[in-house]
mmCIF file of the N, C-alpha and C atoms, coordinates in Angstrom:
data_MODEL
# 
_entry.id   MODEL 
# 
loop_
_atom_site.group_PDB 
_atom_site.id 
_atom_site.type_symbol 
_atom_site.label_atom_id 
_atom_site.label_alt_id 
_atom_site.label_comp_id 
_atom_site.label_asym_id 
_atom_site.label_entity_id 
_atom_site.label_seq_id 
_atom_site.pdbx_PDB_ins_code 
_atom_site.Cartn_x 
_atom_site.Cartn_y 
_atom_site.Cartn_z 
_atom_site.occupancy 
_atom_site.B_iso_or_equiv 
_atom_site.pdbx_formal_charge 
_atom_site.auth_seq_id 
_atom_site.auth_comp_id 
_atom_site.auth_asym_id 
_atom_site.auth_atom_id 
_atom_site.pdbx_PDB_model_num 
ATOM 1   N N  . MET A 1 1  ? -67.548 -28.992 -88.409  1.00 0.00 ? 1  MET A N  1 
ATOM 2   C CA . MET A 1 1  ? -66.934 -27.719 -88.137  1.00 0.00 ? 1  MET A CA 1 
ATOM 3   C C  . MET A 1 1  ? -66.446 -27.124 -89.462  1.00 0.00 ? 1  MET A C  1 
ATOM 4   N N  . ASN A 1 2  ? -66.748 -25.860 -89.670  1.00 0.00 ? 2  ASN A N  1 
ATOM 5   C CA . ASN A 1 2  ? -66.298 -25.171 -90.878  1.00 0.00 ? 2  ASN A CA 1 
ATOM 6   C C  . ASN A 1 2  ? -65.121 -24.269 -90.541  1.00 0.00 ? 2  ASN A C  1 
ATOM 7   N N  . GLN A 1 3  ? -64.082 -24.381 -91.317  1.00 0.00 ? 3  GLN A N  1 
ATOM 8   C CA . GLN A 1 3  ? -62.926 -23.509 -91.165  1.00 0.00 ? 3  GLN A CA 1 
ATOM 9   C C  . GLN A 1 3  ? -62.481 -23.055 -92.543  1.00 0.00 ? 3  GLN A C  1 
ATOM 10  N N  . ARG A 1 4  ? -61.832 -21.917 -92.578  1.00 0.00 ? 4  ARG A N  1 
ATOM 11  C CA . ARG A 1 4  ? -61.333 -21.394 -93.842  1.00 0.00 ? 4  ARG A CA 1 
ATOM 12  C C  . ARG A 1 4  ? -59.822 -21.514 -93.903  1.00 0.00 ? 4  ARG A C  1 
ATOM 13  N N  . LEU A 1 5  ? -59.347 -21.693 -95.100  1.00 0.00 ? 5  LEU A N  1 
ATOM 14  C CA . LEU A 1 5  ? -57.914 -21.753 -95.333  1.00 0.00 ? 5  LEU A CA 1 
ATOM 15  C C  . LEU A 1 5  ? -57.630 -20.908 -96.566  1.00 0.00 ? 5  LEU A C  1 
ATOM 16  N N  . ASN A 1 6  ? -56.830 -19.865 -96.423  1.00 0.00 ? 6  ASN A N  1 
ATOM 17  C CA . ASN A 1 6  ? -56.497 -19.003 -97.549  1.00 0.00 ? 6  ASN A CA 1 
ATOM 18  C C  . ASN A 1 6  ? -55.440 -19.698 -98.397  1.00 0.00 ? 6  ASN A C  1 
ATOM 19  N N  . VAL A 1 7  ? -55.840 -20.138 -99.576  1.00 0.00 ? 7  VAL A N  1 
ATOM 20  C CA . VAL A 1 7  ? -54.917 -20.874 -100.446 1.00 0.00 ? 7  VAL A CA 1 
ATOM 21  C C  . VAL A 1 7  ? -54.498 -20.057 -101.663 1.00 0.00 ? 7  VAL A C  1 
ATOM 22  N N  . TYR A 1 8  ? -54.788 -18.768 -101.670 1.00 0.00 ? 8  TYR A N  1 
ATOM 23  C CA . TYR A 1 8  ? -54.457 -17.942 -102.829 1.00 0.00 ? 8  TYR A CA 1 
ATOM 24  C C  . TYR A 1 8  ? -52.951 -17.813 -103.059 1.00 0.00 ? 8  TYR A C  1 
ATOM 25  N N  . TYR A 1 9  ? -52.167 -18.017 -102.024 1.00 0.00 ? 9  TYR A N  1 
ATOM 26  C CA . TYR A 1 9  ? -50.724 -17.853 -102.153 1.00 0.00 ? 9  TYR A CA 1 
ATOM 27  C C  . TYR A 1 9  ? -50.003 -19.148 -102.532 1.00 0.00 ? 9  TYR A C  1 
ATOM 28  N N  . PHE A 1 10 ? -50.749 -20.223 -102.694 1.00 0.00 ? 10 PHE A N  1 
ATOM 29  C CA . PHE A 1 10 ? -50.158 -21.498 -103.059 1.00 0.00 ? 10 PHE A CA 1 
ATOM 30  C C  . PHE A 1 10 ? -50.311 -21.744 -104.551 1.00 0.00 ? 10 PHE A C  1 
ATOM 31  N N  . SER A 1 11 ? -49.428 -22.556 -105.111 1.00 0.00 ? 11 SER A N  1 
ATOM 32  C CA . SER A 1 11 ? -49.536 -22.914 -106.524 1.00 0.00 ? 11 SER A CA 1 
ATOM 33  C C  . SER A 1 11 ? -50.672 -23.924 -106.704 1.00 0.00 ? 11 SER A C  1 
ATOM 34  N N  . GLY A 1 12 ? -51.014 -24.199 -107.951 1.00 0.00 ? 12 GLY A N  1 
ATOM 35  C CA . GLY A 1 12 ? -52.123 -25.101 -108.242 1.00 0.00 ? 12 GLY A CA 1 
ATOM 36  C C  . GLY A 1 12 ? -51.940 -26.494 -107.664 1.00 0.00 ? 12 GLY A C  1 
ATOM 37  N N  . TRP A 1 13 ? -50.748 -27.067 -107.865 1.00 0.00 ? 13 TRP A N  1 
ATOM 38  C CA . TRP A 1 13 ? -50.536 -28.431 -107.364 1.00 0.00 ? 13 TRP A CA 1 
ATOM 39  C C  . TRP A 1 13 ? -50.510 -28.457 -105.847 1.00 0.00 ? 13 TRP A C  1 
ATOM 40  N N  . GLN A 1 14 ? -50.053 -27.356 -105.208 1.00 0.00 ? 14 GLN A N  1 
ATOM 41  C CA . GLN A 1 14 ? -50.062 -27.300 -103.744 1.00 0.00 ? 14 GLN A CA 1 
ATOM 42  C C  . GLN A 1 14 ? -51.494 -27.241 -103.212 1.00 0.00 ? 14 GLN A C  1 
ATOM 43  N N  . LYS A 1 15 ? -52.365 -26.496 -103.933 1.00 0.00 ? 15 LYS A N  1 
ATOM 44  C CA . LYS A 1 15 ? -53.768 -26.413 -103.529 1.00 0.00 ? 15 LYS A CA 1 
ATOM 45  C C  . LYS A 1 15 ? -54.416 -27.786 -103.601 1.00 0.00 ? 15 LYS A C  1 
ATOM 46  N N  . VAL A 1 16 ? -54.159 -28.507 -104.694 1.00 0.00 ? 16 VAL A N  1 
ATOM 47  C CA . VAL A 1 16 ? -54.712 -29.849 -104.857 1.00 0.00 ? 16 VAL A CA 1 
ATOM 48  C C  . VAL A 1 16 ? -54.235 -30.755 -103.732 1.00 0.00 ? 16 VAL A C  1 
ATOM 49  N N  . LYS A 1 17 ? -52.950 -30.674 -103.423 1.00 0.00 ? 17 LYS A N  1 
ATOM 50  C CA . LYS A 1 17 ? -52.378 -31.517 -102.367 1.00 0.00 ? 17 LYS A CA 1 
ATOM 51  C C  . LYS A 1 17 ? -53.009 -31.189 -101.009 1.00 0.00 ? 17 LYS A C  1 
ATOM 52  N N  . ILE A 1 18 ? -53.184 -29.901 -100.714 1.00 0.00 ? 18 ILE A N  1 
ATOM 53  C CA . ILE A 1 18 ? -53.794 -29.486 -99.443  1.00 0.00 ? 18 ILE A CA 1 
ATOM 54  C C  . ILE A 1 18 ? -55.218 -30.016 -99.335  1.00 0.00 ? 18 ILE A C  1 
ATOM 55  N N  . ILE A 1 19 ? -55.994 -29.848 -100.390 1.00 0.00 ? 19 ILE A N  1 
ATOM 56  C CA . ILE A 1 19 ? -57.392 -30.310 -100.374 1.00 0.00 ? 19 ILE A CA 1 
ATOM 57  C C  . ILE A 1 19 ? -57.452 -31.823 -100.233 1.00 0.00 ? 19 ILE A C  1 
ATOM 58  N N  . ASN A 1 20 ? -56.580 -32.525 -100.957 1.00 0.00 ? 20 ASN A N  1 
ATOM 59  C CA . ASN A 1 20 ? -56.555 -33.987 -100.849 1.00 0.00 ? 20 ASN A CA 1 
ATOM 60  C C  . ASN A 1 20 ? -56.186 -34.425 -99.435  1.00 0.00 ? 20 ASN A C  1 
ATOM 61  N N  . GLU A 1 21 ? -55.255 -33.722 -98.795  1.00 0.00 ? 21 GLU A N  1 
ATOM 62  C CA . GLU A 1 21 ? -54.875 -34.040 -97.414  1.00 0.00 ? 21 GLU A CA 1 
ATOM 63  C C  . GLU A 1 21 ? -56.043 -33.810 -96.457  1.00 0.00 ? 21 GLU A C  1 
ATOM 64  N N  . ILE A 1 22 ? -56.807 -32.768 -96.701  1.00 0.00 ? 22 ILE A N  1 
ATOM 65  C CA . ILE A 1 22 ? -57.988 -32.504 -95.867  1.00 0.00 ? 22 ILE A CA 1 
ATOM 66  C C  . ILE A 1 22 ? -58.985 -33.646 -96.006  1.00 0.00 ? 22 ILE A C  1 
ATOM 67  N N  . TYR A 1 23 ? -59.218 -34.073 -97.249  1.00 0.00 ? 23 TYR A N  1 
ATOM 68  C CA . TYR A 1 23 ? -60.129 -35.195 -97.481  1.00 0.00 ? 23 TYR A CA 1 
ATOM 69  C C  . TYR A 1 23 ? -59.627 -36.454 -96.780  1.00 0.00 ? 23 TYR A C  1 
ATOM 70  N N  . THR A 1 24 ? -58.328 -36.698 -96.862  1.00 0.00 ? 24 THR A N  1 
ATOM 71  C CA . THR A 1 24 ? -57.741 -37.864 -96.201  1.00 0.00 ? 24 THR A CA 1 
ATOM 72  C C  . THR A 1 24 ? -57.931 -37.769 -94.695  1.00 0.00 ? 24 THR A C  1 
ATOM 73  N N  . GLY A 1 25 ? -57.708 -36.595 -94.142  1.00 0.00 ? 25 GLY A N  1 
ATOM 74  C CA . GLY A 1 25 ? -57.885 -36.381 -92.710  1.00 0.00 ? 25 GLY A CA 1 
ATOM 75  C C  . GLY A 1 25 ? -59.322 -36.567 -92.258  1.00 0.00 ? 25 GLY A C  1 
ATOM 76  N N  . MET A 1 26 ? -60.264 -36.281 -93.159  1.00 0.00 ? 26 MET A N  1 
ATOM 77  C CA . MET A 1 26 ? -61.683 -36.467 -92.842  1.00 0.00 ? 26 MET A CA 1 
ATOM 78  C C  . MET A 1 26 ? -62.091 -37.927 -92.974  1.00 0.00 ? 26 MET A C  1 
ATOM 79  N N  . GLY A 1 27 ? -61.233 -38.750 -93.524  1.00 0.00 ? 27 GLY A N  1 
ATOM 80  C CA . GLY A 1 27 ? -61.538 -40.165 -93.673  1.00 0.00 ? 27 GLY A CA 1 
ATOM 81  C C  . GLY A 1 27 ? -62.249 -40.503 -94.970  1.00 0.00 ? 27 GLY A C  1 
ATOM 82  N N  . VAL A 1 28 ? -62.243 -39.586 -95.930  1.00 0.00 ? 28 VAL A N  1 
ATOM 83  C CA . VAL A 1 28 ? -62.872 -39.835 -97.230  1.00 0.00 ? 28 VAL A CA 1 
ATOM 84  C C  . VAL A 1 28 ? -61.880 -40.572 -98.106  1.00 0.00 ? 28 VAL A C  1 
ATOM 85  N N  . GLU A 1 29 ? -62.302 -41.703 -98.625  1.00 0.00 ? 29 GLU A N  1 
ATOM 86  C CA . GLU A 1 29 ? -61.422 -42.478 -99.491  1.00 0.00 ? 29 GLU A CA 1 
ATOM 87  C C  . GLU A 1 29 ? -61.684 -42.110 -100.947 1.00 0.00 ? 29 GLU A C  1 
ATOM 88  N N  . TYR A 1 30 ? -60.619 -42.035 -101.708 1.00 0.00 ? 30 TYR A N  1 
ATOM 89  C CA . TYR A 1 30 ? -60.716 -41.723 -103.130 1.00 0.00 ? 30 TYR A CA 1 
ATOM 90  C C  . TYR A 1 30 ? -59.532 -42.368 -103.846 1.00 0.00 ? 30 TYR A C  1 
ATOM 91  N N  . SER A 1 31 ? -59.698 -42.541 -105.139 1.00 0.00 ? 31 SER A N  1 
ATOM 92  C CA . SER A 1 31 ? -58.598 -43.114 -105.915 1.00 0.00 ? 31 SER A CA 1 
ATOM 93  C C  . SER A 1 31 ? -57.710 -41.978 -106.422 1.00 0.00 ? 31 SER A C  1 
ATOM 94  N N  . LYS A 1 32 ? -56.513 -42.318 -106.841 1.00 0.00 ? 32 LYS A N  1 
ATOM 95  C CA . LYS A 1 32 ? -55.591 -41.288 -107.324 1.00 0.00 ? 32 LYS A CA 1 
ATOM 96  C C  . LYS A 1 32 ? -56.103 -40.629 -108.602 1.00 0.00 ? 32 LYS A C  1 
ATOM 97  N N  . GLU A 1 33 ? -56.925 -41.344 -109.364 1.00 0.00 ? 33 GLU A N  1 
ATOM 98  C CA . GLU A 1 33 ? -57.475 -40.772 -110.594 1.00 0.00 ? 33 GLU A CA 1 
ATOM 99  C C  . GLU A 1 33 ? -58.520 -39.701 -110.293 1.00 0.00 ? 33 GLU A C  1 
ATOM 100 N N  . GLU A 1 34 ? -59.254 -39.903 -109.195 1.00 0.00 ? 34 GLU A N  1 
ATOM 101 C CA . GLU A 1 34 ? -60.320 -38.959 -108.849 1.00 0.00 ? 34 GLU A CA 1 
ATOM 102 C C  . GLU A 1 34 ? -59.764 -37.612 -108.421 1.00 0.00 ? 34 GLU A C  1 
ATOM 103 N N  . GLN A 1 35 ? -58.888 -37.597 -107.456 1.00 0.00 ? 35 GLN A N  1 
ATOM 104 C CA . GLN A 1 35 ? -58.302 -36.399 -106.873 1.00 0.00 ? 35 GLN A CA 1 
ATOM 105 C C  . GLN A 1 35 ? -59.360 -35.321 -106.615 1.00 0.00 ? 35 GLN A C  1 
ATOM 106 N N  . PRO A 1 36 ? -60.047 -35.399 -105.479 1.00 0.00 ? 36 PRO A N  1 
ATOM 107 C CA . PRO A 1 36 ? -61.111 -34.435 -105.180 1.00 0.00 ? 36 PRO A CA 1 
ATOM 108 C C  . PRO A 1 36 ? -60.608 -32.992 -105.171 1.00 0.00 ? 36 PRO A C  1 
ATOM 109 N N  . GLY A 1 37 ? -59.350 -32.785 -104.817 1.00 0.00 ? 37 GLY A N  1 
ATOM 110 C CA . GLY A 1 37 ? -58.797 -31.432 -104.816 1.00 0.00 ? 37 GLY A CA 1 
ATOM 111 C C  . GLY A 1 37 ? -58.768 -30.840 -106.208 1.00 0.00 ? 37 GLY A C  1 
ATOM 112 N N  . LYS A 1 38 ? -58.399 -31.657 -107.177 1.00 0.00 ? 38 LYS A N  1 
ATOM 113 C CA . LYS A 1 38 ? -58.332 -31.199 -108.566 1.00 0.00 ? 38 LYS A CA 1 
ATOM 114 C C  . LYS A 1 38 ? -59.726 -30.852 -109.089 1.00 0.00 ? 38 LYS A C  1 
ATOM 115 N N  . LYS A 1 39 ? -60.682 -31.716 -108.799 1.00 0.00 ? 39 LYS A N  1 
ATOM 116 C CA . LYS A 1 39 ? -62.067 -31.482 -109.232 1.00 0.00 ? 39 LYS A CA 1 
ATOM 117 C C  . LYS A 1 39 ? -62.624 -30.225 -108.572 1.00 0.00 ? 39 LYS A C  1 
ATOM 118 N N  . LEU A 1 40 ? -62.395 -30.063 -107.288 1.00 0.00 ? 40 LEU A N  1 
ATOM 119 C CA . LEU A 1 40 ? -62.881 -28.903 -106.547 1.00 0.00 ? 40 LEU A CA 1 
ATOM 120 C C  . LEU A 1 40 ? -62.281 -27.620 -107.109 1.00 0.00 ? 40 LEU A C  1 
ATOM 121 N N  . LEU A 1 41 ? -60.995 -27.639 -107.406 1.00 0.00 ? 41 LEU A N  1 
ATOM 122 C CA . LEU A 1 41 ? -60.308 -26.475 -107.944 1.00 0.00 ? 41 LEU A CA 1 
ATOM 123 C C  . LEU A 1 41 ? -60.841 -26.109 -109.331 1.00 0.00 ? 41 LEU A C  1 
ATOM 124 N N  . GLU A 1 42 ? -61.072 -27.115 -110.170 1.00 0.00 ? 42 GLU A N  1 
ATOM 125 C CA . GLU A 1 42 ? -61.613 -26.869 -111.511 1.00 0.00 ? 42 GLU A CA 1 
ATOM 126 C C  . GLU A 1 42 ? -63.015 -26.269 -111.424 1.00 0.00 ? 42 GLU A C  1 
ATOM 127 N N  . ASP A 1 43 ? -63.848 -26.810 -110.534 1.00 0.00 ? 43 ASP A N  1 
ATOM 128 C CA . ASP A 1 43 ? -65.204 -26.280 -110.359 1.00 0.00 ? 43 ASP A CA 1 
ATOM 129 C C  . ASP A 1 43 ? -65.162 -24.830 -109.883 1.00 0.00 ? 43 ASP A C  1 
ATOM 130 N N  . PHE A 1 44 ? -64.237 -24.528 -108.973 1.00 0.00 ? 44 PHE A N  1 
ATOM 131 C CA . PHE A 1 44 ? -64.093 -23.171 -108.458 1.00 0.00 ? 44 PHE A CA 1 
ATOM 132 C C  . PHE A 1 44 ? -63.694 -22.210 -109.573 1.00 0.00 ? 44 PHE A C  1 
ATOM 133 N N  . LYS A 1 45 ? -62.751 -22.646 -110.414 1.00 0.00 ? 45 LYS A N  1 
ATOM 134 C CA . LYS A 1 45 ? -62.299 -21.785 -111.502 1.00 0.00 ? 45 LYS A CA 1 
ATOM 135 C C  . LYS A 1 45 ? -63.427 -21.503 -112.494 1.00 0.00 ? 45 LYS A C  1 
ATOM 136 N N  . VAL A 1 46 ? -64.239 -22.515 -112.788 1.00 0.00 ? 46 VAL A N  1 
ATOM 137 C CA . VAL A 1 46 ? -65.362 -22.339 -113.701 1.00 0.00 ? 46 VAL A CA 1 
ATOM 138 C C  . VAL A 1 46 ? -66.370 -21.353 -113.107 1.00 0.00 ? 46 VAL A C  1 
ATOM 139 N N  . GLN A 1 47 ? -66.677 -21.530 -111.830 1.00 0.00 ? 47 GLN A N  1 
ATOM 140 C CA . GLN A 1 47 ? -67.630 -20.648 -111.164 1.00 0.00 ? 47 GLN A CA 1 
ATOM 141 C C  . GLN A 1 47 ? -67.092 -19.217 -111.114 1.00 0.00 ? 47 GLN A C  1 
ATOM 142 N N  . GLN A 1 48 ? -65.826 -19.064 -110.817 1.00 0.00 ? 48 GLN A N  1 
ATOM 143 C CA . GLN A 1 48 ? -65.221 -17.745 -110.731 1.00 0.00 ? 48 GLN A CA 1 
ATOM 144 C C  . GLN A 1 48 ? -65.246 -17.052 -112.097 1.00 0.00 ? 48 GLN A C  1 
ATOM 145 N N  . LYS A 1 49 ? -64.985 -17.805 -113.153 1.00 0.00 ? 49 LYS A N  1 
ATOM 146 C CA . LYS A 1 49 ? -65.008 -17.236 -114.499 1.00 0.00 ? 49 LYS A CA 1 
ATOM 147 C C  . LYS A 1 49 ? -66.411 -16.757 -114.856 1.00 0.00 ? 49 LYS A C  1 
ATOM 148 N N  . LYS A 1 50 ? -67.427 -17.537 -114.492 1.00 0.00 ? 50 LYS A N  1 
ATOM 149 C CA . LYS A 1 50 ? -68.811 -17.129 -114.749 1.00 0.00 ? 50 LYS A CA 1 
ATOM 150 C C  . LYS A 1 50 ? -69.144 -15.844 -114.004 1.00 0.00 ? 50 LYS A C  1 
ATOM 151 N N  . GLU A 1 51 ? -68.703 -15.744 -112.758 1.00 0.00 ? 51 GLU A N  1 
ATOM 152 C CA . GLU A 1 51 ? -68.970 -14.546 -111.965 1.00 0.00 ? 51 GLU A CA 1 
ATOM 153 C C  . GLU A 1 51 ? -68.272 -13.329 -112.571 1.00 0.00 ? 51 GLU A C  1 
ATOM 154 N N  . TRP A 1 52 ? -67.027 -13.501 -113.022 1.00 0.00 ? 52 TRP A N  1 
ATOM 155 C CA . TRP A 1 52 ? -66.310 -12.393 -113.650 1.00 0.00 ? 52 TRP A CA 1 
ATOM 156 C C  . TRP A 1 52 ? -66.992 -11.949 -114.932 1.00 0.00 ? 52 TRP A C  1 
ATOM 157 N N  . GLN A 1 53 ? -67.465 -12.908 -115.725 1.00 0.00 ? 53 GLN A N  1 
ATOM 158 C CA . GLN A 1 53 ? -68.145 -12.564 -116.967 1.00 0.00 ? 53 GLN A CA 1 
ATOM 159 C C  . GLN A 1 53 ? -69.451 -11.823 -116.688 1.00 0.00 ? 53 GLN A C  1 
ATOM 160 N N  . ALA A 1 54 ? -70.176 -12.266 -115.662 1.00 0.00 ? 54 ALA A N  1 
ATOM 161 C CA . ALA A 1 54 ? -71.423 -11.596 -115.297 1.00 0.00 ? 54 ALA A CA 1 
ATOM 162 C C  . ALA A 1 54 ? -71.148 -10.167 -114.832 1.00 0.00 ? 54 ALA A C  1 
ATOM 163 N N  . ALA A 1 55 ? -70.109 -9.975  -114.048 1.00 0.00 ? 55 ALA A N  1 
ATOM 164 C CA . ALA A 1 55 ? -69.746 -8.634  -113.584 1.00 0.00 ? 55 ALA A CA 1 
ATOM 165 C C  . ALA A 1 55 ? -69.330 -7.758  -114.763 1.00 0.00 ? 55 ALA A C  1 
ATOM 166 N N  . LYS A 1 56 ? -68.617 -8.337  -115.701 1.00 0.00 ? 56 LYS A N  1 
ATOM 167 C CA . LYS A 1 56 ? -68.182 -7.601  -116.884 1.00 0.00 ? 56 LYS A CA 1 
ATOM 168 C C  . LYS A 1 56 ? -69.389 -7.157  -117.712 1.00 0.00 ? 56 LYS A C  1 
ATOM 169 N N  . GLU A 1 57 ? -70.340 -8.056  -117.896 1.00 0.00 ? 57 GLU A N  1 
ATOM 170 C CA . GLU A 1 57 ? -71.554 -7.725  -118.646 1.00 0.00 ? 57 GLU A CA 1 
ATOM 171 C C  . GLU A 1 57 ? -72.364 -6.638  -117.934 1.00 0.00 ? 57 GLU A C  1 
ATOM 172 N N  . GLN A 1 58 ? -72.424 -6.711  -116.607 1.00 0.00 ? 58 GLN A N  1 
ATOM 173 C CA . GLN A 1 58 ? -73.158 -5.716  -115.839 1.00 0.00 ? 58 GLN A CA 1 
ATOM 174 C C  . GLN A 1 58 ? -72.514 -4.339  -115.985 1.00 0.00 ? 58 GLN A C  1 
ATOM 175 N N  . LYS A 1 59 ? -71.190 -4.277  -115.913 1.00 0.00 ? 59 LYS A N  1 
ATOM 176 C CA . LYS A 1 59 ? -70.493 -3.004  -116.078 1.00 0.00 ? 59 LYS A CA 1 
ATOM 177 C C  . LYS A 1 59 ? -70.716 -2.440  -117.473 1.00 0.00 ? 59 LYS A C  1 
ATOM 178 N N  . LYS A 1 60 ? -70.714 -3.320  -118.465 1.00 0.00 ? 60 LYS A N  1 
ATOM 179 C CA . LYS A 1 60 ? -70.940 -2.889  -119.844 1.00 0.00 ? 60 LYS A CA 1 
ATOM 180 C C  . LYS A 1 60 ? -72.347 -2.315  -119.997 1.00 0.00 ? 60 LYS A C  1 
ATOM 181 N N  . ALA A 1 61 ? -73.329 -2.974  -119.383 1.00 0.00 ? 61 ALA A N  1 
ATOM 182 C CA . ALA A 1 61 ? -74.707 -2.489  -119.441 1.00 0.00 ? 61 ALA A CA 1 
ATOM 183 C C  . ALA A 1 61 ? -74.833 -1.135  -118.743 1.00 0.00 ? 61 ALA A C  1 
ATOM 184 N N  . GLU A 1 62 ? -74.136 -0.976  -117.621 1.00 0.00 ? 62 GLU A N  1 
ATOM 185 C CA . GLU A 1 62 ? -74.165 0.302   -116.900 1.00 0.00 ? 62 GLU A CA 1 
ATOM 186 C C  . GLU A 1 62 ? -73.552 1.421   -117.734 1.00 0.00 ? 62 GLU A C  1 
ATOM 187 N N  . ARG A 1 63 ? -72.434 1.118   -118.419 1.00 0.00 ? 63 ARG A N  1 
ATOM 188 C CA . ARG A 1 63 ? -71.809 2.125   -119.274 1.00 0.00 ? 63 ARG A CA 1 
ATOM 189 C C  . ARG A 1 63 ? -72.729 2.518   -120.430 1.00 0.00 ? 63 ARG A C  1 
ATOM 190 N N  . MET A 1 64 ? -73.395 1.544   -121.016 1.00 0.00 ? 64 MET A N  1 
ATOM 191 C CA . MET A 1 64 ? -74.304 1.822   -122.123 1.00 0.00 ? 64 MET A CA 1 
ATOM 192 C C  . MET A 1 64 ? -75.489 2.660   -121.647 1.00 0.00 ? 64 MET A C  1 
ATOM 193 N N  . ALA A 1 65 ? -76.022 2.354   -120.458 1.00 0.00 ? 65 ALA A N  1 
ATOM 194 C CA . ALA A 1 65 ? -77.134 3.114   -119.907 1.00 0.00 ? 65 ALA A CA 1 
ATOM 195 C C  . ALA A 1 65 ? -76.705 4.552   -119.631 1.00 0.00 ? 65 ALA A C  1 
ATOM 196 N N  . LYS A 1 66 ? -75.491 4.727   -119.121 1.00 0.00 ? 66 LYS A N  1 
ATOM 197 C CA . LYS A 1 66 ? -74.973 6.069   -118.844 1.00 0.00 ? 66 LYS A CA 1 
ATOM 198 C C  . LYS A 1 66 ? -74.820 6.857   -120.149 1.00 0.00 ? 66 LYS A C  1 
ATOM 199 N N  . LYS A 1 67 ? -74.306 6.205   -121.187 1.00 0.00 ? 67 LYS A N  1 
ATOM 200 C CA . LYS A 1 67 ? -74.177 6.848   -122.495 1.00 0.00 ? 67 LYS A CA 1 
ATOM 201 C C  . LYS A 1 67 ? -75.541 7.266   -123.030 1.00 0.00 ? 67 LYS A C  1 
ATOM 202 N N  . GLN A 1 68 ? -76.514 6.377   -122.861 1.00 0.00 ? 68 GLN A N  1 
ATOM 203 C CA . GLN A 1 68 ? -77.869 6.651   -123.337 1.00 0.00 ? 68 GLN A CA 1 
ATOM 204 C C  . GLN A 1 68 ? -78.451 7.863   -122.615 1.00 0.00 ? 68 GLN A C  1 
ATOM 205 N N  . ARG A 1 69 ? -78.261 7.917   -121.284 1.00 0.00 ? 69 ARG A N  1 
ATOM 206 C CA . ARG A 1 69 ? -78.769 9.059   -120.518 1.00 0.00 ? 69 ARG A CA 1 
ATOM 207 C C  . ARG A 1 69 ? -78.115 10.360  -120.960 1.00 0.00 ? 69 ARG A C  1 
ATOM 208 N N  . LYS A 1 70 ? -76.796 10.320  -121.190 1.00 0.00 ? 70 LYS A N  1 
ATOM 209 C CA . LYS A 1 70 ? -76.091 11.521  -121.642 1.00 0.00 ? 70 LYS A CA 1 
ATOM 210 C C  . LYS A 1 70 ? -76.612 11.982  -122.998 1.00 0.00 ? 70 LYS A C  1 
ATOM 211 N N  . ALA A 1 71 ? -76.846 11.035  -123.902 1.00 0.00 ? 71 ALA A N  1 
ATOM 212 C CA . ALA A 1 71 ? -77.360 11.374  -125.224 1.00 0.00 ? 71 ALA A CA 1 
ATOM 213 C C  . ALA A 1 71 ? -78.752 11.981  -125.116 1.00 0.00 ? 71 ALA A C  1 
ATOM 214 N N  . GLU A 1 72 ? -79.588 11.446  -124.245 1.00 0.00 ? 72 GLU A N  1 
ATOM 215 C CA . GLU A 1 72 ? -80.933 11.984  -124.048 1.00 0.00 ? 72 GLU A CA 1 
ATOM 216 C C  . GLU A 1 72 ? -80.879 13.391  -123.458 1.00 0.00 ? 72 GLU A C  1 
ATOM 217 N N  . GLN A 1 73 ? -79.982 13.605  -122.491 1.00 0.00 ? 73 GLN A N  1 
ATOM 218 C CA . GLN A 1 73 ? -79.837 14.942  -121.892 1.00 0.00 ? 73 GLN A CA 1 
ATOM 219 C C  . GLN A 1 73 ? -79.350 15.951  -122.924 1.00 0.00 ? 73 GLN A C  1 
ATOM 220 N N  . LYS A 1 74 ? -78.440 15.532  -123.758 1.00 0.00 ? 74 LYS A N  1 
ATOM 221 C CA . LYS A 1 74 ? -77.908 16.403  -124.794 1.00 0.00 ? 74 LYS A CA 1 
ATOM 222 C C  . LYS A 1 74 ? -79.001 16.767  -125.796 1.00 0.00 ? 74 LYS A C  1 
ATOM 223 N N  . ALA A 1 75 ? -79.824 15.791  -126.152 1.00 0.00 ? 75 ALA A N  1 
ATOM 224 C CA . ALA A 1 75 ? -80.920 16.036  -127.099 1.00 0.00 ? 75 ALA A CA 1 
ATOM 225 C C  . ALA A 1 75 ? -81.945 16.996  -126.500 1.00 0.00 ? 75 ALA A C  1 
ATOM 226 N N  . GLU A 1 76 ? -82.208 16.889  -125.210 1.00 0.00 ? 76 GLU A N  1 
ATOM 227 C CA . GLU A 1 76 ? -83.169 17.764  -124.544 1.00 0.00 ? 76 GLU A CA 1 
ATOM 228 C C  . GLU A 1 76 ? -82.639 19.198  -124.473 1.00 0.00 ? 76 GLU A C  1 
ATOM 229 N N  . ARG A 1 77 ? -81.340 19.353  -124.258 1.00 0.00 ? 77 ARG A N  1 
ATOM 230 C CA . ARG A 1 77 ? -80.751 20.691  -124.187 1.00 0.00 ? 77 ARG A CA 1 
ATOM 231 C C  . ARG A 1 77 ? -80.825 21.396  -125.532 1.00 0.00 ? 77 ARG A C  1 
ATOM 232 N N  . LYS A 1 78 ? -80.754 20.645  -126.609 1.00 0.00 ? 78 LYS A N  1 
ATOM 233 C CA . LYS A 1 78 ? -80.817 21.240  -127.958 1.00 0.00 ? 78 LYS A CA 1 
ATOM 234 C C  . LYS A 1 78 ? -82.217 21.751  -128.272 1.00 0.00 ? 78 LYS A C  1 
ATOM 235 N N  . LYS A 1 79 ? -83.250 21.199  -127.619 1.00 0.00 ? 79 LYS A N  1 
ATOM 236 C CA . LYS A 1 79 ? -84.637 21.605  -127.920 1.00 0.00 ? 79 LYS A CA 1 
ATOM 237 C C  . LYS A 1 79 ? -84.913 22.943  -127.402 1.00 0.00 ? 79 LYS A C  1 
# 
């Protein structure tokens, strides 16, 4: 069964604790060094950063394309 839990309002250590409790409830055994919640949170942050960077690059490319179109239109009007 898939369910969602909005954890955006919790602090980092609370998120880790919640995820670890979910794993415990599912019967997954792990050592204290592993902490699946911590690993999951780190992976999420890395993925989110990549997505933000990609969106930033896309917006930059769109702005450059718009500038290029404006420059071309301006050059055509001068002819």
